[in-house]
SEDO-719179 format. One record per residue (C-alpha): residue number from 0; residue in one letter; x, y, z. Coordinates in Angstrom, 1 decimal, padded with zeros to 4 digits. Layout:
REM SEDO-719179
+-----+-----+--------+--------+--------+
|   n | res |     px |     py |     pz |
+-----+-----+--------+--------+--------+
| NUM |   A |      X |      Y |      Z |
...
+-----+-----+--------+--------+--------+
This chain:
REM SEDO-719179
+-----+-----+--------+--------+--------+
|   n | res |     px |     py |     pz |
+-----+-----+--------+--------+--------+
|   0 |   X |  084.0 |  093.6 |  122.6 |
|   1 |   X |  087.3 |  092.1 |  121.3 |
|   2 |   X |  085.6 |  090.5 |  118.3 |
|   3 |   X |  083.7 |  093.5 |  117.3 |
|   4 |   X |  086.7 |  095.9 |  117.6 |
|   5 |   X |  089.0 |  093.7 |  115.5 |
|   6 |   X |  086.2 |  093.1 |  112.9 |
|   7 |   X |  085.8 |  096.8 |  112.3 |
|   8 |   X |  089.6 |  097.3 |  112.2 |
|   9 |   X |  090.1 |  094.4 |  109.8 |
|  10 |   X |  087.3 |  095.7 |  107.6 |
|  11 |   X |  088.7 |  099.2 |  107.4 |
|  12 |   X |  092.3 |  098.0 |  107.0 |
|  13 |   X |  091.3 |  095.7 |  104.0 |
|  14 |   X |  089.4 |  098.5 |  102.3 |
|  15 |   X |  092.2 |  101.0 |  102.8 |
|  16 |   X |  095.4 |  099.0 |  102.4 |
|  17 |   X |  094.0 |  096.0 |  100.5 |
|  18 |   X |  095.8 |  093.6 |  102.8 |
|  19 |   X |  094.7 |  091.5 |  105.8 |
|  20 |   X |  095.2 |  093.0 |  109.3 |
|  21 |   X |  098.5 |  091.6 |  110.8 |
|  22 |   X |  097.9 |  088.9 |  113.5 |
|  23 |   X |  100.1 |  090.8 |  116.0 |
|  24 |   X |  098.0 |  093.9 |  115.7 |
|  25 |   X |  094.8 |  091.9 |  115.9 |
|  26 |   X |  095.8 |  090.4 |  119.3 |
|  27 |   X |  097.1 |  093.7 |  120.7 |
|  28 |   X |  094.0 |  095.5 |  119.6 |
|  29 |   X |  091.5 |  092.9 |  120.9 |
|  30 |   X |  093.1 |  092.3 |  124.3 |
|  31 |   X |  093.9 |  096.0 |  124.7 |
|  32 |   X |  090.2 |  096.9 |  124.5 |
|  33 |   X |  089.2 |  094.2 |  127.0 |
|  34 |   X |  092.1 |  095.2 |  129.4 |
|  35 |   X |  091.0 |  098.8 |  129.2 |
|  36 |   X |  087.4 |  097.8 |  130.1 |
|  37 |   X |  088.4 |  095.5 |  133.0 |
|  38 |   X |  090.8 |  098.1 |  134.5 |
|  39 |   X |  088.2 |  100.8 |  134.3 |
|  40 |   X |  085.6 |  098.5 |  135.9 |
|  41 |   X |  088.0 |  097.5 |  138.7 |
|  42 |   X |  089.0 |  101.1 |  139.5 |
|  43 |   X |  085.4 |  102.2 |  139.6 |
|  44 |   X |  084.5 |  099.4 |  142.0 |
|  45 |   X |  087.4 |  100.2 |  144.3 |
|  46 |   X |  086.4 |  103.9 |  144.3 |
|  47 |   X |  082.8 |  103.1 |  145.2 |
|  48 |   X |  084.0 |  100.7 |  148.0 |
|  49 |   X |  086.2 |  103.4 |  149.4 |
|  50 |   X |  089.6 |  101.8 |  149.0 |
|  51 |   X |  091.7 |  099.2 |  147.3 |
|  52 |   X |  090.9 |  095.6 |  147.9 |
|  53 |   X |  092.7 |  092.4 |  146.8 |
|  54 |   X |  090.9 |  090.5 |  144.1 |
|  55 |   X |  089.5 |  087.1 |  145.1 |
|  56 |   X |  090.5 |  083.9 |  143.5 |
|  57 |   X |  087.3 |  083.8 |  141.6 |
|  58 |   X |  087.8 |  087.3 |  140.2 |
|  59 |   X |  091.3 |  086.5 |  139.1 |
|  60 |   X |  090.2 |  083.3 |  137.4 |
|  61 |   X |  087.4 |  085.1 |  135.7 |
|  62 |   X |  089.8 |  087.7 |  134.3 |
|  63 |   X |  092.1 |  085.0 |  132.9 |
|  64 |   X |  089.2 |  083.3 |  131.2 |
|  65 |   X |  088.0 |  086.6 |  129.8 |
|  66 |   X |  091.4 |  087.3 |  128.3 |
|  67 |   X |  091.6 |  083.8 |  126.8 |
|  68 |   X |  088.2 |  084.1 |  125.2 |
|  69 |   X |  089.0 |  087.6 |  124.0 |
|  70 |   X |  092.1 |  086.3 |  122.2 |
|  71 |   X |  090.0 |  083.8 |  120.3 |
|  72 |   X |  087.3 |  086.4 |  119.6 |
|  73 |   X |  090.0 |  088.8 |  118.3 |
|  74 |   X |  091.1 |  086.3 |  115.6 |
|  75 |   X |  087.5 |  085.5 |  114.8 |
|  76 |   X |  086.7 |  089.2 |  114.4 |
|  77 |   X |  089.7 |  089.7 |  112.1 |
|  78 |   X |  088.6 |  086.8 |  109.8 |
|  79 |   X |  085.0 |  088.1 |  109.7 |
|  80 |   X |  085.9 |  091.7 |  109.0 |
|  81 |   X |  088.4 |  090.7 |  106.3 |
|  82 |   X |  085.8 |  088.5 |  104.5 |
|  83 |   X |  083.2 |  091.2 |  104.6 |
|  84 |   X |  085.7 |  093.7 |  103.1 |
|  85 |   X |  086.5 |  091.3 |  100.3 |
|  86 |   X |  082.8 |  090.5 |  099.6 |
|  87 |   X |  081.3 |  091.9 |  096.4 |
|  88 |   X |  078.1 |  093.0 |  098.2 |
|  89 |   X |  079.7 |  094.8 |  101.2 |
|  90 |   X |  082.9 |  096.0 |  099.7 |
|  91 |   X |  083.4 |  099.8 |  099.4 |
|  92 |   X |  085.3 |  099.6 |  096.1 |
|  93 |   X |  082.4 |  101.5 |  094.5 |
|  94 |   X |  083.6 |  104.6 |  096.3 |
|  95 |   X |  086.8 |  104.5 |  094.2 |
|  96 |   X |  085.2 |  104.5 |  090.7 |
|  97 |   X |  085.5 |  108.3 |  090.4 |
|  98 |   X |  089.2 |  108.1 |  091.4 |
|  99 |   X |  090.3 |  105.0 |  089.5 |
| 100 |   X |  088.1 |  103.3 |  086.9 |
| 101 |   X |  087.4 |  099.6 |  087.6 |
| 102 |   X |  087.7 |  097.1 |  084.8 |
| 103 |   X |  084.2 |  095.8 |  083.7 |
| 104 |   X |  083.8 |  092.1 |  083.8 |
| 105 |   X |  080.9 |  090.0 |  082.4 |
| 106 |   X |  081.4 |  087.1 |  084.7 |
| 107 |   X |  082.7 |  086.6 |  088.2 |
| 108 |   X |  086.3 |  087.3 |  087.1 |
| 109 |   X |  088.3 |  089.3 |  084.7 |
| 110 |   X |  089.7 |  087.3 |  081.7 |
| 111 |   X |  092.8 |  088.7 |  079.9 |
| 112 |   X |  093.9 |  087.1 |  076.6 |
| 113 |   X |  097.6 |  087.6 |  075.6 |
| 114 |   X |  098.0 |  088.9 |  072.1 |
| 115 |   X |  099.4 |  087.0 |  069.1 |
| 116 |   X |  102.3 |  089.3 |  068.8 |
| 117 |   X |  104.7 |  089.6 |  071.7 |
| 118 |   X |  107.6 |  092.0 |  071.3 |
| 119 |   X |  111.1 |  092.0 |  072.6 |
| 120 |   X |  112.1 |  095.0 |  074.7 |
| 121 |   X |  114.8 |  097.1 |  073.2 |
| 122 |   X |  118.1 |  096.9 |  075.2 |
| 123 |   X |  117.2 |  093.8 |  077.1 |
| 124 |   X |  118.1 |  090.1 |  076.7 |
| 125 |   X |  115.3 |  088.4 |  074.7 |
| 126 |   X |  113.1 |  085.7 |  076.2 |
| 127 |   X |  113.3 |  082.2 |  074.7 |
| 128 |   X |  111.1 |  081.5 |  071.7 |
| 129 |   X |  109.5 |  078.5 |  073.5 |
| 130 |   X |  108.4 |  080.8 |  076.3 |
| 131 |   X |  106.9 |  083.3 |  073.9 |
| 132 |   X |  105.1 |  080.5 |  072.1 |
| 133 |   X |  103.6 |  079.3 |  075.4 |
| 134 |   X |  102.3 |  082.9 |  076.1 |
| 135 |   X |  100.6 |  083.5 |  072.7 |
| 136 |   X |  096.8 |  083.4 |  073.1 |
| 137 |   X |  096.9 |  082.3 |  076.7 |
| 138 |   X |  094.0 |  083.5 |  078.9 |
| 139 |   X |  094.7 |  084.6 |  082.4 |
| 140 |   X |  091.9 |  085.1 |  085.0 |
| 141 |   X |  091.9 |  087.8 |  087.7 |
| 142 |   X |  089.4 |  088.7 |  090.5 |
| 143 |   X |  086.7 |  091.3 |  089.8 |
| 144 |   X |  086.9 |  094.8 |  091.2 |
| 145 |   X |  090.4 |  095.6 |  090.0 |
| 146 |   X |  091.3 |  099.0 |  088.6 |
| 147 |   X |  093.3 |  099.2 |  085.4 |
| 148 |   X |  096.4 |  100.0 |  087.3 |
| 149 |   X |  095.9 |  097.0 |  089.7 |
| 150 |   X |  095.2 |  094.7 |  086.8 |
| 151 |   X |  098.3 |  095.8 |  085.1 |
| 152 |   X |  100.4 |  095.2 |  088.2 |
| 153 |   X |  098.9 |  091.7 |  088.8 |
| 154 |   X |  099.4 |  090.7 |  085.2 |
| 155 |   X |  103.0 |  091.8 |  085.2 |
| 156 |   X |  103.6 |  089.8 |  088.5 |
| 157 |   X |  101.8 |  086.7 |  087.0 |
| 158 |   X |  104.1 |  086.7 |  083.9 |
| 159 |   X |  107.2 |  087.1 |  086.0 |
| 160 |   X |  106.3 |  084.4 |  088.5 |
| 161 |   X |  105.1 |  081.7 |  086.2 |
| 162 |   X |  107.3 |  082.2 |  083.1 |
| 163 |   X |  110.9 |  082.9 |  082.4 |
| 164 |   X |  110.3 |  086.6 |  082.2 |
| 165 |   X |  112.3 |  089.3 |  084.0 |
| 166 |   X |  110.8 |  092.5 |  082.5 |
| 167 |   X |  107.3 |  093.2 |  081.2 |
| 168 |   X |  106.3 |  096.2 |  079.1 |
| 169 |   X |  102.5 |  096.4 |  079.1 |
| 170 |   X |  099.8 |  098.8 |  078.0 |
| 171 |   X |  096.1 |  098.2 |  078.8 |
| 172 |   X |  093.0 |  099.9 |  077.5 |
| 173 |   X |  090.3 |  101.2 |  079.8 |
| 174 |   X |  088.4 |  097.9 |  079.2 |
| 175 |   X |  091.4 |  095.9 |  080.4 |
| 176 |   X |  092.5 |  094.7 |  076.9 |
| 177 |   X |  096.2 |  094.4 |  076.1 |
| 178 |   X |  097.3 |  097.0 |  073.6 |
| 179 |   X |  101.0 |  096.3 |  073.8 |
| 180 |   X |  103.1 |  093.5 |  075.3 |
| 181 |   X |  106.8 |  093.2 |  075.4 |
| 182 |   X |  108.9 |  090.8 |  077.5 |
| 183 |   X |  112.6 |  090.3 |  078.2 |
| 184 |   X |  114.7 |  088.3 |  080.6 |
| 185 |   X |  117.1 |  089.5 |  083.2 |
| 186 |   X |  120.8 |  089.2 |  082.5 |
| 187 |   X |  122.2 |  086.0 |  083.9 |
| 188 |   X |  125.6 |  085.1 |  085.1 |
| 189 |   X |  128.5 |  087.1 |  086.5 |
| 190 |   X |  129.6 |  088.7 |  083.2 |
| 191 |   X |  127.2 |  091.7 |  083.2 |
| 192 |   X |  128.5 |  092.8 |  086.6 |
| 193 |   X |  132.3 |  092.4 |  086.0 |
| 194 |   X |  134.2 |  095.7 |  086.2 |
| 195 |   X |  136.8 |  096.5 |  083.5 |
| 196 |   X |  140.0 |  094.4 |  083.4 |
| 197 |   X |  138.4 |  091.9 |  085.8 |
| 198 |   X |  137.6 |  088.2 |  085.4 |
| 199 |   X |  135.7 |  085.5 |  087.3 |
| 200 |   X |  137.5 |  082.3 |  088.1 |
| 201 |   X |  136.7 |  079.1 |  090.1 |
| 202 |   X |  139.3 |  078.1 |  092.6 |
| 203 |   X |  139.8 |  075.1 |  094.9 |
| 204 |   X |  139.6 |  076.9 |  098.3 |
| 205 |   X |  137.4 |  076.4 |  101.3 |
| 206 |   X |  136.2 |  079.9 |  102.3 |
| 207 |   X |  135.7 |  080.7 |  106.0 |
| 208 |   X |  132.3 |  079.5 |  107.4 |
| 209 |   X |  131.1 |  083.1 |  107.8 |
| 210 |   X |  132.0 |  084.2 |  104.2 |
| 211 |   X |  129.2 |  085.1 |  101.9 |
| 212 |   X |  128.8 |  086.4 |  098.4 |
| 213 |   X |  130.0 |  089.9 |  098.1 |
| 214 |   X |  132.8 |  089.6 |  100.7 |
| 215 |   X |  136.3 |  090.9 |  099.9 |
| 216 |   X |  138.8 |  088.1 |  100.2 |
| 217 |   X |  142.6 |  087.6 |  099.8 |
| 218 |   X |  143.8 |  084.7 |  097.7 |
| 219 |   X |  146.8 |  082.8 |  099.1 |
| 220 |   X |  148.8 |  080.0 |  097.5 |
| 221 |   X |  149.3 |  076.9 |  099.8 |
| 222 |   X |  153.1 |  076.3 |  099.6 |
| 223 |   X |  156.0 |  075.9 |  102.0 |
| 224 |   X |  155.9 |  079.6 |  102.3 |
| 225 |   X |  152.4 |  081.1 |  101.9 |
| 226 |   X |  152.2 |  083.5 |  099.0 |
| 227 |   X |  149.6 |  086.1 |  098.5 |
| 228 |   X |  148.3 |  086.2 |  094.9 |
| 229 |   X |  145.9 |  089.1 |  095.1 |
| 230 |   X |  142.5 |  090.4 |  096.3 |
| 231 |   X |  139.1 |  089.7 |  094.9 |
| 232 |   X |  135.4 |  089.4 |  095.7 |
| 233 |   X |  133.6 |  086.2 |  096.6 |
| 234 |   X |  130.7 |  085.6 |  094.3 |
| 235 |   X |  129.6 |  082.0 |  095.1 |
| 236 |   X |  130.7 |  078.9 |  097.0 |
| 237 |   X |  129.8 |  075.2 |  096.5 |
| 238 |   X |  131.6 |  072.8 |  098.8 |
| 239 |   X |  135.3 |  073.4 |  098.4 |
| 240 |   X |  134.9 |  075.3 |  095.1 |
| 241 |   X |  134.7 |  079.1 |  095.3 |
| 242 |   X |  134.0 |  081.6 |  092.5 |
| 243 |   X |  135.8 |  084.9 |  092.9 |
| 244 |   X |  136.2 |  088.0 |  090.7 |
| 245 |   X |  139.7 |  089.5 |  090.6 |
| 246 |   X |  142.1 |  091.2 |  088.2 |
| 247 |   X |  142.8 |  089.4 |  085.0 |
| 248 |   X |  146.5 |  089.1 |  085.9 |
| 249 |   X |  145.6 |  087.3 |  089.1 |
| 250 |   X |  143.0 |  085.1 |  087.4 |
| 251 |   X |  145.4 |  083.9 |  084.7 |
| 252 |   X |  148.0 |  082.9 |  087.4 |
| 253 |   X |  145.5 |  080.5 |  089.1 |
| 254 |   X |  146.1 |  076.8 |  088.7 |
| 255 |   X |  142.8 |  075.0 |  088.4 |
| 256 |   X |  144.3 |  071.9 |  090.0 |
| 257 |   X |  146.0 |  073.6 |  092.9 |
| 258 |   X |  144.6 |  074.3 |  096.4 |
| 259 |   X |  144.3 |  077.8 |  097.7 |
| 260 |   X |  143.2 |  079.6 |  100.9 |
| 261 |   X |  140.8 |  082.5 |  101.2 |
| 262 |   X |  141.1 |  085.2 |  103.9 |
| 263 |   X |  138.1 |  087.5 |  104.3 |
| 264 |   X |  138.8 |  091.2 |  104.8 |
| 265 |   X |  136.8 |  094.0 |  106.4 |
| 266 |   X |  133.9 |  095.0 |  104.2 |
| 267 |   X |  134.3 |  098.3 |  102.4 |
| 268 |   X |  131.6 |  100.4 |  100.7 |
| 269 |   X |  131.4 |  099.5 |  097.0 |
| 270 |   X |  128.9 |  102.0 |  095.5 |
| 271 |   X |  129.5 |  100.8 |  092.0 |
| 272 |   X |  128.9 |  097.1 |  092.8 |
| 273 |   X |  125.9 |  098.0 |  095.0 |
| 274 |   X |  124.4 |  100.1 |  092.3 |
| 275 |   X |  124.9 |  097.4 |  089.7 |
| 276 |   X |  123.3 |  094.7 |  091.9 |
| 277 |   X |  120.3 |  097.0 |  092.7 |
| 278 |   X |  119.8 |  097.8 |  089.0 |
| 279 |   X |  119.8 |  094.1 |  088.1 |
| 280 |   X |  117.1 |  093.3 |  090.7 |
| 281 |   X |  114.9 |  096.3 |  089.9 |
| 282 |   X |  112.6 |  096.6 |  087.0 |
| 283 |   X |  114.4 |  099.7 |  085.8 |
| 284 |   X |  117.4 |  099.7 |  083.5 |
| 285 |   X |  119.6 |  102.2 |  081.9 |
| 286 |   X |  119.8 |  103.3 |  078.2 |
| 287 |   X |  121.8 |  105.8 |  076.3 |
| 288 |   X |  119.6 |  108.1 |  074.2 |
| 289 |   X |  120.8 |  110.5 |  071.6 |
| 290 |   X |  119.1 |  113.8 |  071.0 |
| 291 |   X |  119.0 |  115.3 |  067.5 |
| 292 |   X |  118.0 |  118.7 |  066.2 |
| 293 |   X |  114.4 |  117.6 |  065.5 |
| 294 |   X |  113.7 |  116.4 |  069.0 |
| 295 |   X |  111.1 |  118.4 |  071.0 |
| 296 |   X |  113.3 |  117.9 |  074.0 |
| 297 |   X |  115.9 |  120.3 |  072.7 |
| 298 |   X |  115.7 |  123.5 |  074.7 |
| 299 |   X |  113.8 |  121.8 |  077.6 |
| 300 |   X |  115.3 |  121.1 |  081.0 |
| 301 |   X |  116.3 |  117.6 |  082.3 |
| 302 |   X |  113.2 |  117.7 |  084.5 |
| 303 |   X |  111.1 |  117.2 |  081.3 |
| 304 |   X |  112.5 |  113.6 |  081.0 |
| 305 |   X |  110.1 |  111.0 |  082.3 |
| 306 |   X |  112.9 |  109.1 |  084.0 |
| 307 |   X |  116.2 |  109.6 |  085.9 |
| 308 |   X |  119.0 |  111.2 |  084.0 |
| 309 |   X |  122.3 |  110.0 |  085.5 |
| 310 |   X |  124.6 |  111.7 |  083.1 |
| 311 |   X |  124.9 |  113.7 |  079.8 |
| 312 |   X |  127.6 |  113.1 |  077.2 |
| 313 |   X |  128.0 |  116.3 |  075.1 |
| 314 |   X |  129.1 |  116.5 |  071.5 |
| 315 |   X |  132.6 |  117.2 |  072.8 |
| 316 |   X |  132.6 |  113.7 |  074.4 |
| 317 |   X |  132.7 |  115.1 |  078.0 |
| 318 |   X |  130.3 |  113.5 |  080.5 |
| 319 |   X |  128.4 |  115.5 |  083.0 |
| 320 |   X |  127.3 |  113.2 |  085.9 |
| 321 |   X |  124.2 |  113.8 |  087.9 |
| 322 |   X |  123.1 |  116.9 |  086.0 |
| 323 |   X |  121.0 |  119.6 |  087.6 |
| 324 |   X |  117.3 |  119.3 |  086.8 |
| 325 |   X |  117.4 |  122.8 |  085.3 |
| 326 |   X |  120.1 |  121.8 |  082.9 |
| 327 |   X |  119.0 |  122.6 |  079.3 |
| 328 |   X |  119.1 |  119.7 |  076.8 |
| 329 |   X |  120.9 |  120.5 |  073.6 |
| 330 |   X |  121.1 |  118.9 |  070.2 |
| 331 |   X |  123.9 |  116.3 |  070.1 |
| 332 |   X |  123.6 |  115.4 |  073.8 |
| 333 |   X |  123.5 |  111.7 |  074.8 |
| 334 |   X |  121.5 |  111.1 |  077.9 |
| 335 |   X |  122.1 |  108.2 |  080.3 |
| 336 |   X |  118.5 |  107.5 |  081.5 |
| 337 |   X |  117.2 |  105.0 |  084.0 |
| 338 |   X |  113.6 |  104.0 |  083.8 |
| 339 |   X |  111.1 |  101.3 |  083.4 |
| 340 |   X |  110.8 |  099.5 |  080.0 |
| 341 |   X |  107.7 |  101.4 |  079.0 |
| 342 |   X |  109.2 |  104.7 |  079.8 |
| 343 |   X |  112.3 |  104.1 |  077.8 |
| 344 |   X |  110.3 |  102.8 |  074.9 |
| 345 |   X |  108.2 |  105.9 |  074.8 |
| 346 |   X |  111.3 |  108.1 |  075.0 |
| 347 |   X |  113.0 |  106.1 |  072.2 |
| 348 |   X |  109.8 |  106.5 |  070.1 |
| 349 |   X |  109.9 |  110.3 |  070.4 |
| 350 |   X |  110.9 |  112.2 |  067.3 |
| 351 |   X |  114.5 |  113.0 |  067.2 |
| 352 |   X |  115.4 |  110.6 |  070.0 |
| 353 |   X |  117.0 |  107.2 |  069.4 |
| 354 |   X |  118.9 |  104.7 |  071.4 |
| 355 |   X |  122.7 |  104.5 |  071.1 |
| 356 |   X |  123.9 |  100.8 |  071.1 |
| 357 |   X |  127.2 |  099.1 |  070.9 |
| 358 |   X |  127.9 |  096.4 |  068.4 |
| 359 |   X |  127.9 |  093.7 |  071.0 |
| 360 |   X |  124.6 |  094.8 |  072.4 |
| 361 |   X |  123.1 |  094.7 |  068.9 |
| 362 |   X |  124.3 |  091.1 |  068.3 |
| 363 |   X |  123.0 |  089.9 |  071.7 |
| 364 |   X |  119.3 |  090.5 |  071.2 |
| 365 |   X |  116.8 |  089.9 |  068.5 |
| 366 |   X |  116.3 |  093.6 |  067.6 |
| 367 |   X |  113.0 |  094.2 |  069.3 |
| 368 |   X |  110.9 |  092.9 |  066.4 |
| 369 |   X |  107.4 |  091.4 |  067.1 |
| 370 |   X |  107.2 |  087.7 |  067.7 |
| 371 |   X |  104.1 |  085.7 |  066.8 |
| 372 |   X |  103.2 |  082.0 |  066.2 |
| 373 |   X |  104.7 |  082.1 |  062.8 |
| 374 |   X |  108.1 |  083.5 |  064.0 |
| 375 |   X |  111.2 |  081.6 |  063.2 |
| 376 |   X |  114.9 |  082.2 |  063.3 |
| 377 |   X |  115.2 |  081.1 |  059.7 |
| 378 |   X |  112.7 |  083.7 |  058.5 |
| 379 |   X |  114.8 |  086.4 |  060.1 |
+-----+-----+--------+--------+--------+
């Protein structure tokens, strides 16, 4: 009973969720069915006998053995049901063909060959040339039965896990062939998250044991009379060396050879820092897009943008934050848009829409040109 119940549950869970049934649920489900049966049987026997009776030692021992065997049978049923659901013969994936096309494969797996041209993603830090060279022409294998969307997700995850790639802009055909591939790496270091007029500095100070990155700390000079230098944010700690971000005036006053003390303060909400940290971890990023007279977006509402519009800078240089979705886009507006690389690329490729970039951002990347085996910095 326990094995059959968990096998059916594991089979249905794998088909529906595409993951294995959790072990805790397996045990609860298997033992719960057996317990329900034993309790019902005991109550029925007591009712027939005309009153409650204490169980004998043999009956109690039998119940314990039944529960032990049921626990083992539950895990066995989970394994069996999960394997049946993943089997090509018994899988119900054929029911999903009308909803999401499945990539056709000639063999027992899907083979995807990376193209000879791998592009940089506009607005992102470029990937090292050696990494791109290792990707060109590489063939990656995936299990059969994947839909185009699932293949795209797994291919992006594979590139991020095995290579120095932070962002992947990918387009696949209905046959699972790559039509466009762009890669970029995530910004590294503390610099991209520093607020204006701030600096990061390493100090000789042993933070409290409970201090972690992100804590607000006070910096004190160790002298005859302790002197407070300022307040900052702890970013990292290695032994007796701590990296903090603080005002530039405080950072320039720090002696790299002197010893300091750090005092942690009560944590305050920092929406700006939390947003910047979340944006760095996510696949989405923000770009500034300029709208000209020829753009088809002129006259449409903000809701027509396939992305999240955080702000609009008008021709008069005023910035409207978190605009209403019914707000009409006008020529000359500059939109602060958050979205995935492929969404921003399509927006940037629309007539009358182009990205606004600072001079430093233009110098920090390769310009989004295609990269192939014959690519070299000298040729650029």
